[in-house]
C-alpha positions as CSV (number, residue, x, y, z in Angstrom):
1,M,263.0,-51.3,128.2
2,S,261.2,-48.1,129.1
3,D,257.9,-48.3,131.0
4,G,256.0,-47.5,127.8
5,A,257.7,-50.3,125.7
6,A,256.0,-53.6,125.0
7,I,256.4,-56.2,127.7
8,L,255.4,-58.9,125.2
9,R,256.4,-59.3,121.6
10,I,255.5,-62.3,119.4
11,D,257.4,-62.6,116.1
12,A,256.2,-64.9,113.3
13,L,255.0,-67.6,115.8
14,H,253.9,-71.0,114.6
15,A,252.4,-73.6,117.0
16,G,250.1,-76.6,117.1
17,Y,249.7,-80.2,118.2
18,G,252.0,-82.7,116.6
19,R,251.6,-82.3,112.9
20,S,248.4,-80.3,113.3
21,K,249.1,-76.6,112.6
22,V,246.9,-74.3,114.7
23,L,248.8,-71.0,114.5
24,E,250.8,-69.6,111.6
25,D,252.9,-66.5,111.4
26,I,251.4,-64.7,114.5
27,S,253.0,-61.4,115.4
28,L,251.6,-59.0,118.0
29,T,252.6,-56.9,121.0
30,A,251.2,-56.1,124.4
31,E,252.2,-53.0,126.5
32,R,253.2,-53.0,130.1
33,R,249.8,-51.7,131.1
34,G,246.5,-52.2,129.3
35,A,244.5,-55.1,127.8
36,V,244.8,-56.8,124.5
37,A,241.7,-58.7,123.3
38,I,242.1,-61.9,121.1
39,L,238.9,-62.5,119.1
40,G,237.8,-65.2,116.7
41,R,235.4,-68.1,116.1
42,N,235.6,-71.3,118.2
43,G,238.5,-73.3,116.9
44,A,240.4,-70.3,115.6
45,G,243.4,-70.9,117.8
46,K,242.8,-68.5,120.7
47,T,243.3,-71.0,123.5
48,T,246.3,-72.5,121.7
49,L,247.9,-69.0,121.6
50,L,247.5,-68.5,125.3
51,K,248.8,-72.0,126.1
52,T,251.8,-71.3,123.9
53,L,252.5,-68.0,125.7
54,A,252.1,-69.8,129.1
55,G,254.6,-72.5,128.0
56,E,252.2,-75.4,127.9
57,I,252.8,-75.7,124.1
58,R,256.2,-75.1,122.5
59,P,256.3,-73.1,119.3
60,T,257.5,-74.8,116.2
61,R,258.8,-71.5,114.7
62,G,259.1,-67.9,115.7
63,N,259.9,-66.1,119.0
64,I,258.1,-65.0,122.2
65,W,259.9,-62.0,123.8
66,F,258.9,-61.3,127.4
67,D,260.4,-58.3,129.1
68,G,263.2,-58.1,126.6
69,L,264.3,-61.8,126.8
70,D,263.5,-64.6,124.4
71,S,261.1,-66.9,126.3
72,S,260.3,-69.2,123.4
73,N,261.8,-72.3,125.1
74,E,261.3,-71.4,128.7
75,T,259.4,-73.8,130.9
76,T,256.0,-72.8,132.4
77,E,257.5,-72.6,135.8
78,S,260.2,-70.2,134.6
79,R,257.6,-68.0,132.9
80,V,255.6,-67.8,136.1
81,R,258.7,-66.8,138.1
82,R,259.4,-64.1,135.6
83,G,255.9,-62.7,135.8
84,I,253.5,-64.5,133.4
85,G,250.2,-65.6,135.0
86,Y,247.6,-67.8,133.2
87,V,243.9,-68.4,134.0
88,P,242.8,-71.3,131.8
89,Q,239.2,-71.7,130.5
90,E,238.5,-74.8,132.6
91,D,239.9,-76.6,135.7
92,A,241.4,-73.4,137.1
93,V,240.8,-74.1,140.8
94,F,241.2,-77.0,143.1
95,G,237.7,-78.1,143.6
96,T,238.3,-80.3,146.7
97,L,240.1,-77.5,148.5
98,T,238.5,-74.6,150.3
99,V,238.6,-71.1,148.9
100,G,241.1,-70.1,151.5
101,E,243.4,-73.1,150.7
102,N,243.2,-72.2,147.0
103,L,244.3,-68.6,147.8
104,R,247.1,-69.7,150.0
105,L,248.4,-72.0,147.3
106,G,248.4,-69.0,144.9
107,A,250.5,-67.0,147.5
108,I,252.9,-69.9,148.2
109,R,255.9,-67.8,147.1
110,Q,254.9,-65.0,149.5
111,P,252.9,-66.5,152.4
112,D,250.4,-64.2,154.1
113,K,251.0,-61.4,151.7
114,G,248.5,-60.2,149.2
115,I,245.4,-62.3,150.2
116,D,243.8,-59.3,152.0
117,E,244.4,-57.2,148.9
118,I,242.8,-59.8,146.7
119,L,239.7,-60.0,149.0
120,Q,239.3,-56.3,148.5
121,L,239.2,-56.9,144.7
122,F,236.7,-59.7,145.1
123,P,235.0,-59.3,148.5
124,K,232.6,-62.1,147.9
125,L,235.4,-64.6,148.2
126,G,236.0,-63.3,151.8
127,Q,232.6,-64.7,152.7
128,R,233.5,-68.1,151.2
129,L,237.0,-68.8,152.7
130,N,235.9,-72.0,154.4
131,Q,233.7,-73.2,151.5
132,T,234.9,-76.0,149.2
133,A,235.8,-74.4,145.8
134,G,233.9,-77.1,143.9
135,T,230.6,-75.9,145.4
136,L,231.0,-72.3,144.3
137,S,228.9,-70.8,141.5
138,G,230.5,-70.5,138.1
139,G,231.2,-66.8,138.6
140,E,232.7,-67.3,142.0
141,R,235.1,-70.0,140.6
142,K,236.2,-67.5,137.9
143,M,236.9,-64.9,140.6
144,L,238.9,-67.4,142.6
145,A,240.9,-68.5,139.5
146,I,241.8,-64.9,138.7
147,S,242.6,-64.3,142.4
148,R,245.0,-67.3,142.6
149,A,246.8,-66.1,139.4
150,L,247.1,-62.5,140.8
151,L,248.7,-63.8,144.0
152,G,251.7,-64.8,141.9
153,R,252.2,-61.1,141.2
154,P,252.2,-61.4,137.4
155,R,253.1,-58.5,135.2
156,L,251.4,-60.2,132.3
157,L,248.1,-62.0,132.9
158,L,246.6,-64.4,130.3
159,L,242.8,-64.9,130.7
160,D,240.9,-67.5,128.7
161,E,237.1,-66.8,128.7
162,P,236.9,-65.3,132.2
163,T,233.1,-64.8,131.9
164,E,232.1,-68.1,130.3
165,G,229.1,-69.7,132.1
166,V,228.8,-66.7,134.4
167,W,225.6,-65.0,135.4
168,V,225.1,-61.6,133.9
169,G,225.3,-59.7,137.2
170,V,228.7,-61.3,138.0
171,I,229.9,-60.7,134.4
172,E,229.5,-56.9,135.1
173,Q,231.6,-57.3,138.3
174,I,234.3,-59.2,136.6
175,E,234.4,-56.6,133.8
176,Q,234.9,-53.8,136.3
177,R,237.8,-55.7,138.0
178,L,239.4,-56.4,134.6
179,R,239.2,-52.8,133.7
180,Q,240.9,-51.9,137.0
181,L,243.6,-54.5,136.6
182,A,244.4,-53.2,133.1
183,T,245.5,-49.9,134.7
184,E,248.1,-51.8,136.7
185,L,249.5,-54.6,134.5
186,S,249.3,-56.2,131.1
187,L,246.3,-58.4,130.2
188,I,245.7,-60.7,127.2
189,L,242.0,-61.5,127.1
190,V,240.3,-64.2,125.1
191,E,236.6,-63.5,125.4
192,Q,233.4,-64.4,123.5
193,H,231.5,-61.4,124.8
194,L,232.6,-59.0,122.0
195,D,231.4,-55.8,123.6
196,L,232.9,-56.6,126.9
197,A,236.3,-57.5,125.4
198,L,236.4,-54.3,123.4
199,R,235.4,-52.2,126.4
200,V,238.2,-53.7,128.5
201,A,240.9,-53.8,125.9
202,T,242.7,-50.9,124.2
203,K,243.9,-53.1,121.4
204,A,242.5,-56.1,119.7
205,Y,243.5,-58.8,117.2
206,V,241.2,-61.2,115.3
207,L,242.3,-64.8,114.5
208,D,240.9,-66.7,111.5
209,R,242.1,-69.9,109.9
210,R,245.3,-70.0,111.9
211,R,246.4,-66.4,111.2
212,L,245.8,-62.9,112.4
213,V,243.5,-61.2,109.9
214,L,242.7,-57.9,111.8
215,G,244.6,-55.8,114.3
216,G,244.3,-52.3,115.7
217,T,242.8,-50.3,118.5
218,S,239.6,-51.5,119.9
219,A,237.7,-48.7,118.3
220,E,239.2,-49.5,114.9
221,I,238.3,-53.2,115.3
222,R,234.8,-52.4,116.4
223,N,234.2,-50.2,113.4
224,N,235.9,-52.5,110.9
225,P,233.2,-53.8,108.4
226,Q,235.0,-57.2,108.1
227,L,234.7,-58.0,111.8
228,L,231.4,-59.8,111.7
229,R,232.6,-61.8,108.7
230,Y,235.4,-63.3,110.8
231,L,233.3,-63.8,113.9
232,A,230.1,-65.2,112.5
233,P,229.6,-69.0,113.1
């Protein structure tokens, strides 16, 4: 693959939980650099899509191509080794461990490398290294979760609601960091803050009733008259 080619391609993907179908006929791409926003109402299947890409859920049909290889049946561990990072919506840090211990676990494959770099990205964490992660604010826990995932050196980072429950001042800081990261690697972003998602992402897709109903550049999606119809409660 050339540097400009898609690092991720999903072809006609179907997935769900047992007999419950959550995703049907999903096809999309993500480039090697930049961010893709996944939008939709609660329950539209956004988290299921990320879990399927991360390997927590096996697709029932279709294919997931990562860096030119079919990853549809790869384990989560194999996907992590090949460069897919995942920051889930909840329970993304070890609450009983300190910030420093969480970071060292994230860097377990390359001890003592990368932590200083991460602390430059989120300097507030440097002031909390000896603090138990469970006592951090919501925004600080999100920063820590993103940092742990980045220490695995992913080429594709999946982010599920990175600003949920976060104070507005910290949301702005997280947005700035996501915009920076999007110049260096590939991001797939599930985010309820529509304006933030479309500012960070260059491309966006909208899920509704198990299927992708809109797709295009962020500007095209923002200006699509059907967007609010698919996002309204």
